[in-house]
NULOZA-220809 format. One line per 2 residues: number of its first residue (from 1); for each residue x, y, z of C-alpha. Coordinates in steps of 0.2 Angstrom, whole numbers, plus 5000, padded with zeros to 4 digits. Example, Ala and Ser with C-alpha at 12.3 -4.5 7.8 and 13.67 -1.06 7.14 Angstrom:
REM NULOZA-220809
1> 5062:4978:5039  5068:4995:5036
***
This chain:
REM NULOZA-220809
1> 4905:5093:5075  4896:5110:5076
3> 4902:5125:5067  4900:5143:5073
5> 4891:5157:5063  4909:5164:5060
7> 4914:5149:5050  4924:5134:5053
9> 4939:5133:5064  4956:5129:5057
11> 4954:5111:5063  4936:5110:5055
13> 4943:5117:5038  4953:5101:5037
15> 4937:5090:5038  4933:5080:5022
17> 4921:5085:5009  4903:5082:5014
19> 4895:5068:5005  4878:5069:5012
21> 4868:5083:5019  4853:5079:5030
23> 4839:5092:5030  4826:5095:5043
25> 4809:5101:5035  4799:5113:5045
27> 4806:5130:5045  4822:5123:5037
29> 4819:5116:5020  4802:5125:5019
31> 4794:5140:5028  4781:5135:5040
33> 4775:5119:5050  4766:5107:5040
35> 4755:5100:5055  4750:5118:5059
37> 4750:5129:5043  4738:5127:5029
39> 4752:5129:5017  4771:5129:5018
41> 4782:5139:5006  4798:5133:4998
43> 4809:5148:4995  4817:5148:4978
45> 4835:5151:4985  4833:5135:4995
47> 4827:5125:4979  4842:5132:4970
49> 4853:5126:4984  4846:5108:4984
51> 4848:5107:4965  4866:5114:4965
53> 4872:5102:4979  4864:5088:4969
55> 4873:5093:4953  4889:5092:4963
57> 4886:5074:4968  4882:5078:4986
59> 4868:5066:4992  4854:5074:5002
61> 4841:5066:5014  4828:5071:5027
63> 4828:5069:5046  4811:5076:5052
65> 4799:5073:5066  4783:5073:5056
67> 4769:5063:5049  4777:5053:5036
69> 4763:5052:5023  4759:5071:5025
71> 4777:5077:5023  4781:5066:5009
73> 4765:5071:4999  4770:5089:5002
75> 4788:5086:4995  4781:5077:4980
77> 4769:5092:4977  4784:5104:4978
79> 4794:5094:4966  4807:5090:4978
81> 4804:5072:4983  4816:5065:4970
83> 4831:5074:4977  4831:5065:4994
85> 4838:5047:4997  4832:5036:5011
87> 4822:5049:5020  4818:5047:5039
89> 4802:5055:5043  4794:5050:5059
91> 4794:5053:5078  4811:5047:5084
93> 4827:5056:5089  4836:5066:5075
95> 4852:5058:5079  4845:5040:5076
97> 4838:5046:5059  4855:5053:5054
99> 4864:5037:5060  4852:5026:5050
101> 4855:5037:5035  4874:5036:5036
103> 4874:5017:5039  4862:5014:5025
105> 4873:5024:5013  4889:5016:5020
107> 4896:5033:5024  4907:5038:5038
109> 4899:5050:5050  4913:5063:5046
111> 4906:5065:5029  4888:5068:5034
113> 4881:5085:5038  4864:5090:5047
115> 4854:5106:5045  4840:5111:5057
117> 4832:5127:5063  4831:5121:5081
119> 4847:5123:5092  4841:5108:5103
121> 4840:5097:5088  4857:5102:5082
123> 4864:5099:5100  4857:5082:5102
125> 4864:5076:5085  4881:5084:5089
127> 4881:5075:5106  4877:5058:5099
129> 4886:5060:5083  4901:5072:5086
131> 4909:5068:5069  4893:5075:5060
133> 4894:5093:5056  4879:5103:5060
135> 4872:5120:5053  4858:5132:5058
137> 4844:5134:5045  4849:5152:5043
139> 4865:5146:5034  4856:5136:5021
141> 4859:5148:5007  4877:5149:5011
143> 4881:5130:5009  4885:5130:4991
145> 4899:5143:4995  4907:5133:5009
147> 4923:5123:5005  4916:5107:5012
149> 4902:5107:5000  4913:5112:4985
151> 4922:5098:4977  4937:5103:4966
153> 4930:5092:4951  4913:5086:4948
155> 4914:5070:4937  4899:5064:4927
157> 4898:5050:4940  4896:5062:4954
159> 4883:5072:4945  4873:5055:4943
161> 4877:5049:4961  4859:5051:4967
163> 4852:5041:4953  4865:5028:4956
165> 4861:5026:4974  4842:5026:4971
167> 4845:5012:4958  4855:5003:4971
169> 4841:5003:4983  4829:4996:4970
171> 4842:4983:4966  4844:4977:4984
173> 4825:4976:4985  4824:4965:4970
175> 4838:4954:4977  4828:4952:4993
177> 4813:4947:4983  4822:4935:4971
179> 4819:4916:4973  4834:4906:4966
181> 4853:4906:4966  4864:4921:4966
183> 4870:4917:4948  4852:4917:4943
185> 4849:4934:4951  4865:4941:4943
187> 4859:4935:4926  4842:4943:4929
189> 4850:4960:4931  4856:4962:4913
191> 4873:4967:4918  4883:4976:4905
193> 4901:4980:4907  4909:4993:4895
195> 4928:4994:4894  4935:5008:4884
197> 4950:5018:4881  4950:5033:4893
199> 4948:5051:4886  4949:5068:4893
201> 4931:5066:4899  4936:5051:4910
203> 4952:5057:4918  4945:5065:4933
205> 4936:5049:4938  4951:5038:4933
207> 4962:5048:4945  4949:5048:4958
209> 4948:5028:4957  4967:5027:4959
211> 4967:5039:4974  4951:5033:4983
213> 4950:5014:4979  4959:5005:4993
215> 4952:4987:4995  4952:4984:4976
217> 4968:4993:4971  4982:4981:4966
219> 4996:4993:4971  4989:5007:4981
221> 4998:5019:4968  4990:5036:4964
223> 4992:5042:4947  4989:5061:4945
225> 4981:5069:4930  4998:5073:4923
227> 5004:5055:4925  4988:5049:4916
229> 4990:5061:4902  5008:5055:4899
231> 5002:5037:4898  4988:5042:4886
233> 5001:5049:4874  5011:5033:4875
235> 5007:5021:4861  5013:5007:4871
237> 5001:5010:4885  4982:5008:4887
239> 4973:5018:4900  4956:5009:4901
241> 4941:5014:4911  4926:5002:4915
243> 4908:5007:4918  4894:4995:4923
245> 4875:4996:4920  4860:4985:4924
247> 4841:4985:4922  4840:4997:4936
249> 4852:5010:4930  4870:5015:4929
251> 4884:5011:4942  4895:5024:4934
253> 4914:5021:4931  4919:5007:4942
255> 4936:5002:4937  4953:5008:4929
257> 4966:4997:4921  4984:5003:4916
259> 4992:4991:4904  5009:4992:4895
261> 5009:4981:4880  5026:4973:4874
263> 5030:4962:4860  5031:4946:4871
265> 5021:4951:4886  5009:4963:4893
267> 5011:4971:4910  4996:4976:4921
269> 5003:4990:4931  4987:4994:4940
271> 4969:4987:4942  4958:4996:4953
273> 4939:4993:4954  4925:5000:4965
275> 4920:4991:4981  4902:4994:4976
277> 4903:4981:4962  4913:4967:4970
279> 4897:4957:4973  4894:4956:4954
281> 4911:4948:4951  4916:4963:4941
283> 4935:4961:4945  4936:4943:4940
285> 4927:4947:4924  4939:4961:4919
287> 4954:4949:4923  4946:4935:4912
289> 4943:4948:4898  4961:4953:4899
291> 4967:4935:4899  4956:4931:4883
293> 4964:4947:4875  4982:4941:4879
295> 4978:4924:4873  4972:4930:4856
297> 4987:4941:4855  4999:4927:4859
299> 5008:4936:4874  5011:4932:4892
301> 5004:4943:4906  5012:4950:4921
303> 5004:4960:4935  5011:4972:4948
305> 5005:4969:4965  5010:4978:4981
307> 5002:4973:4998  4994:4986:5008
309> 4984:4985:5024  4968:4984:5015
311> 4970:4976:4998  4972:4958:5002
313> 4956:4954:4992  4965:4960:4976
315> 4980:4947:4979  4967:4934:4981
317> 4959:4939:4965  4976:4938:4956
319> 4980:4921:4963  4963:4914:4959
321> 4965:4920:4941  4981:4910:4940
323> 4994:4923:4942  5010:4916:4951
325> 5027:4922:4956  5035:4910:4943
327> 5049:4920:4934  5048:4921:4916
329> 5063:4926:4905  5052:4934:4892
331> 5043:4946:4904  5057:4957:4912
333> 5062:4958:4930  5052:4948:4943
335> 5049:4962:4955  5050:4981:4956
337> 5042:4994:4946  5051:5007:4935
339> 5056:5023:4945  5046:5033:4933
341> 5030:5024:4939  5031:5033:4955
343> 5027:5018:4965  5034:5014:4982
345> 5044:4998:4985  5038:4981:4989
347> 5030:4978:4972  5029:4960:4966
349> 5028:4955:4948  5016:4941:4946
351> 5016:4930:4930  5003:4921:4920
353> 5002:4911:4903  4985:4915:4897
355> 4972:4903:4890  4956:4904:4881
357> 4942:4911:4892  4923:4912:4894
359> 4923:4930:4900  4907:4929:4909
361> 4891:4919:4912  4882:4934:4920
363> 4887:4950:4911  4890:4956:4894
365> 4907:4964:4891  4909:4977:4877
367> 4927:4981:4875  4940:4985:4861
369> 4953:4973:4854  4969:4978:4862
371> 4983:4982:4851  4972:4985:4836
373> 4967:5002:4830  4948:5004:4825
375> 4945:5003:4807  4937:5017:4797
377> 4929:5015:4780  4915:5022:4769
379> 4902:5012:4760  4886:5015:4751
381> 4869:5006:4754  4852:5011:4747
383> 4858:5028:4742  4866:5032:4759
385> 4884:5036:4761  4889:5026:4776
387> 4904:5030:4787  4909:5015:4798
389> 4920:5014:4813  4923:4997:4819
391> 4933:4985:4830  4944:4974:4820
393> 4933:4959:4826  4918:4966:4818
395> 4927:4968:4801  4919:4952:4794
397> 4901:4959:4797  4905:4976:4789
399> 4914:4968:4774  4900:4955:4771
401> 4886:4967:4772  4893:4982:4763
403> 4905:4974:4752  4921:4984:4746
405> 4924:5002:4753  4921:5016:4741
407> 4932:5032:4740  4928:5044:4754
409> 4921:5057:4742  4912:5044:4732
411> 4894:5050:4736  4894:5069:4738
413> 4880:5074:4727  4865:5084:4734
415> 4855:5068:4735  4867:5059:4746
417> 4863:5056:4764  4876:5052:4777
419> 4874:5038:4790  4887:5035:4804
421> 4889:5018:4812  4900:5012:4826
423> 4903:4994:4829  4908:4986:4845
425> 4910:4967:4850  4905:4960:4867
427> 4909:4944:4876  4897:4937:4889
429> 4883:4925:4891  4879:4916:4874
431> 4860:4918:4876  4849:4912:4861
433> 4846:4926:4849  4828:4930:4845
435> 4819:4939:4831  4813:4956:4838
437> 4797:4964:4833  4796:4970:4815
439> 4782:4984:4816  4779:5002:4814
441> 4783:5005:4832  4800:4999:4830
443> 4802:5007:4813  4797:5024:4818
445> 4804:5024:4836  4816:5037:4842
447> 4829:5030:4844  4827:5015:4833
449> 4831:5000:4843  4834:4983:4835
451> 4838:4970:4849  4840:4951:4846
453> 4844:4949:4865  4861:4944:4859
455> 4867:4958:4847  4859:4976:4848
457> 4858:4992:4837  4853:5009:4844
459> 4851:5022:4830  4847:5040:4832
461> 4838:5047:4817  4841:5065:4822
463> 4860:5064:4821  4859:5049:4808
465> 4871:5039:4819  4870:5023:4828
467> 4880:5010:4838  4879:4991:4835
469> 4885:4980:4849  4888:4963:4841
471> 4890:4947:4852  4906:4938:4849
473> 4897:4922:4848  4886:4929:4834
475> 4901:4933:4824  4905:4915:4822
477> 4886:4909:4822  4877:4904:4807
479> 4863:4916:4813  4874:4931:4807
481> 4864:4943:4817  4875:4958:4814
483> 4871:4957:4795  4853:4954:4798
485> 4852:4969:4810  4859:4980:4796
487> 4847:4974:4783  4833:4979:4794
489> 4840:4995:4799  4842:5002:4782
491> 4825:4996:4777  4818:5006:4792
493> 4828:5021:4786  4821:5020:4769
495> 4803:5018:4775  4803:5032:4788
497> 4812:5045:4776  4799:5057:4769
499> 4810:5057:4753  4813:5038:4751
501> 4802:5023:4748  4805:5004:4747
503> 4799:4992:4734  4798:4973:4738
505> 4807:4969:4723  4823:4963:4715
507> 4831:4969:4699  4843:4961:4686
509> 4852:4969:4671  4856:4960:4655
511> 4863:4967:4639  4859:4985:4645
513> 4841:4982:4650  4836:4982:4668
515> 4820:4972:4674  4813:4976:4691
517> 4805:4960:4697  4792:4959:4711
519> 4780:4946:4717  4769:4940:4731
521> 4777:4930:4745  4780:4912:4740
523> 4780:4914:4721  4798:4911:4720
525> 4805:4929:4716  4821:4925:4726
527> 4824:4909:4716  4820:4917:4699
529> 4831:4932:4703  4846:4921:4708
531> 4844:4910:4693  4845:4925:4682
533> 4862:4929:4690  4867:4911:4687
535> 4863:4913:4669  4874:4928:4667
537> 4863:4943:4672  4870:4956:4684
539> 4861:4958:4700  4855:4975:4707
541> 4845:4967:4722  4835:4952:4726
543> 4823:4957:4740  4821:4976:4743
545> 4824:4991:4731  4825:5009:4737
547> 4821:5025:4728  4827:5042:4734
549> 4815:5055:4726  4829:5068:4727
551> 4840:5059:4716  4839:5064:4698
553> 4839:5051:4684  4826:5039:4690
555> 4838:5027:4698  4834:5013:4710
557> 4846:5007:4723  4847:4989:4727
559> 4856:4978:4740  4865:4965:4729
561> 4875:4956:4742  4862:4945:4749
563> 4851:4931:4742  4838:4921:4751
565> 4838:4904:4744  4833:4886:4748
567> 4847:4874:4753  4842:4864:4737
569> 4845:4880:4726  4862:4883:4735
571> 4867:4865:4731  4863:4867:4713
573> 4876:4881:4711  4894:4878:4711
575> 4897:4897:4713  4889:4897:4730
577> 4897:4882:4738  4910:4893:4748
579> 4897:4907:4751  4892:4911:4769
581> 4875:4904:4772  4864:4907:4787
583> 4848:4896:4789  4832:4906:4792
585> 4814:4901:4793  4818:4885:4802
587> 4830:4880:4789  4818:4882:4774
589> 4829:4896:4767  4846:4903:4770
591> 4853:4920:4769  4868:4919:4757
593> 4881:4932:4756  4886:4934:4737
595> 4904:4928:4736  4918:4939:4730
597> 4920:4928:4714  4904:4936:4708
599> 4909:4954:4713  4910:4960:4695
601> 4891:4954:4692  4884:4965:4706
603> 4876:4983:4703  4870:4994:4718
605> 4861:5006:4707  4852:5005:4690
607> 4838:5014:4680  4823:5002:4676
609> 4819:4997:4658  4803:4988:4664
611> 4793:4982:4679  4788:4964:4680
613> 4776:4955:4691  4780:4937:4693
615> 4766:4924:4696  4766:4905:4696
617> 4760:4898:4679  4763:4887:4665
619> 4773:4899:4655  4761:4910:4646
621> 4768:4925:4636  4770:4942:4646
623> 4754:4951:4649  4754:4970:4649
625> 4747:4980:4664  4742:4998:4666
627> 4750:5009:4678  4736:5010:4690
629> 4736:4991:4692  4755:4992:4694
631> 4754:5005:4708  4740:4995:4716
633> 4751:4980:4717  4765:4989:4724
635> 4756:5000:4736  4757:4990:4752
637> 4776:4991:4750  4779:5009:4746
639> 4766:5016:4758  4774:5008:4773
641> 4776:5021:4787  4770:5035:4775
643> 4757:5048:4778  4743:5051:4766
645> 4753:5066:4759  4769:5055:4758
647> 4760:5041:4749  4754:5055:4736
649> 4772:5061:4734  4778:5043:4731
651> 4764:5039:4718  4769:5055:4709
653> 4787:5050:4708  4783:5032:4703
655> 4771:5038:4689  4786:5048:4683
657> 4798:5034:4685  4787:5021:4676
659> 4780:5032:4663  4783:5024:4646
661> 4790:5008:4653  4783:4991:4649
663> 4773:4984:4664  4772:4965:4663
665> 4765:4950:4672  4776:4935:4669
667> 4772:4917:4673  4786:4908:4681
669> 4785:4889:4679  4796:4875:4687
671> 4807:4876:4672  4818:4891:4678
673> 4829:4891:4662  4813:4892:4651
675> 4806:4905:4661  4822:4916:4661
677> 4823:4913:4642  4806:4921:4640
679> 4810:4936:4650  4827:4938:4642
681> 4819:4938:4625  4806:4951:4630
683> 4820:4962:4637  4832:4961:4623
685> 4818:4967:4612  4817:4984:4622
687> 4827:4999:4618  4844:4999:4628
689> 4844:5009:4644  4861:5005:4652
691> 4864:5002:4670  4872:5015:4681
***
């Protein structure tokens, strides 16, 4: 429908918002004719118009009679090509181009607009596509001030709309080229569904989903911003928003769920999902996730459903999931919503007794545990103050790795560094976890990404914060990937810090003396360190020690909660029979979490009394080393990820730390008791330097 220069008529003012603006090129987007002029000019005010419309979530495309390659090359040179989706540049009619764009975007013609400098072109489009609004090129700079181009709210999804559509085109192309089943294609997409409690930043999109979603809306009820805020404030209600991503990009927020949780049953008041993600099985996955949550909570489920002229597919989804009209005395009335819900009549109350569920075979689902608050605790690790926020399902990983929480103000000295970690749990395909690369690229990356293809950590060194997403299958798996990821993360933080460095060493404390024990791989440092613990020593750490150069007192931080032992060694210790043990190195060793029964024998921090290099041998007396040899033996460890200046600073600190301390080489024989007795005798002969 054409508009006059004086502005829209009253009838035109009632037109819906424009979702896509189609630009002509010559003398419209740019000044000049590309086939005739040596150069064309893009006015800065036109560039600003395109950028602003894009930021408002209005898609833009091109319908131009031109040489495609030449025109597209010029758009790229001007830095404008990225703003236009599905452009039509050729020699056909403009109306055919606009129709093709609308069809490809699945838009009604009434939400498409066309701008061109030629009255004949606008007339041709208006005649063939009377619902399309047309504008003369002279009005280009006015568009951002017109009501039809000015949405009341611009959600984050709207601002990203172009990127989502462009990713969609790539996705469709990949599907056309895929050879195999539909399920195999879905698995190849690396689909990730995030379900989270809605916050203020989500409300506009949540309201939009309840208002605009029709085919995938279980009741057709619109919840206003005020309605949603009231539900957010009610502790018995959950307002959940779902977003979906895949390897091509984000689909944005694709669903909303309104849930009322009672003691015996949960009521699903509304489920609405975007039609764009129906083909991925998103609705069914959301329902299976909810059923799994209700099953774990031991409650029944009810779901409100009101048939409309378009939402038959939602009824099918509920019925297929197992919801019936079977009444349940524990679940309230069989039909009809509360008056406060603002729904119209005709609502059915469907019922389901939930069972255990495999949530999805094609997508990973990260979601909260319903009815459980997130847990917050403070811990210490390698000299870092660690603030943790985690889903209750991840509490075992946090407890086993960090051990008991410390007081919130426990580490507030000038040397303390704070790390913030959030833990979530995901359901989904139980793919076999892999050991990701362990190299400088990962260690020094920004962000640090540790991905086992099952669980994943993304840590931002700039903000010192990270998110761990742990596969639910990993929580019960002997692989214990969440704990392993944390070990590697903190090692990376120590290595990449200019004021910290690691030593590949353990440490034990006995009778007030602390021996730092290091050795080449395969010598048996882990076994010897544990045997010292078995014999009554206290454990500072078994594998890695960390030094923060800004901390006074010459202290070394250890991680005493993990041991790396052979199954035979574990079997020899009654204290480890109930400990969590995860096989590694094809079962040659196990990662053992030190049990709570030994908690009083663990030290996270100590000042060294001596440095001992373990070697295999027959049991000769300790041999003294000079400091240069000691530094040389440790250099490969403490120099990791350090510049030449950093290595010099480390060596200066180490010299000061080790000055005056005994530096020994100790032979370890197969007789662990005899070897420990020799070290113990040498230690007790030293002056006392108490552990901290």
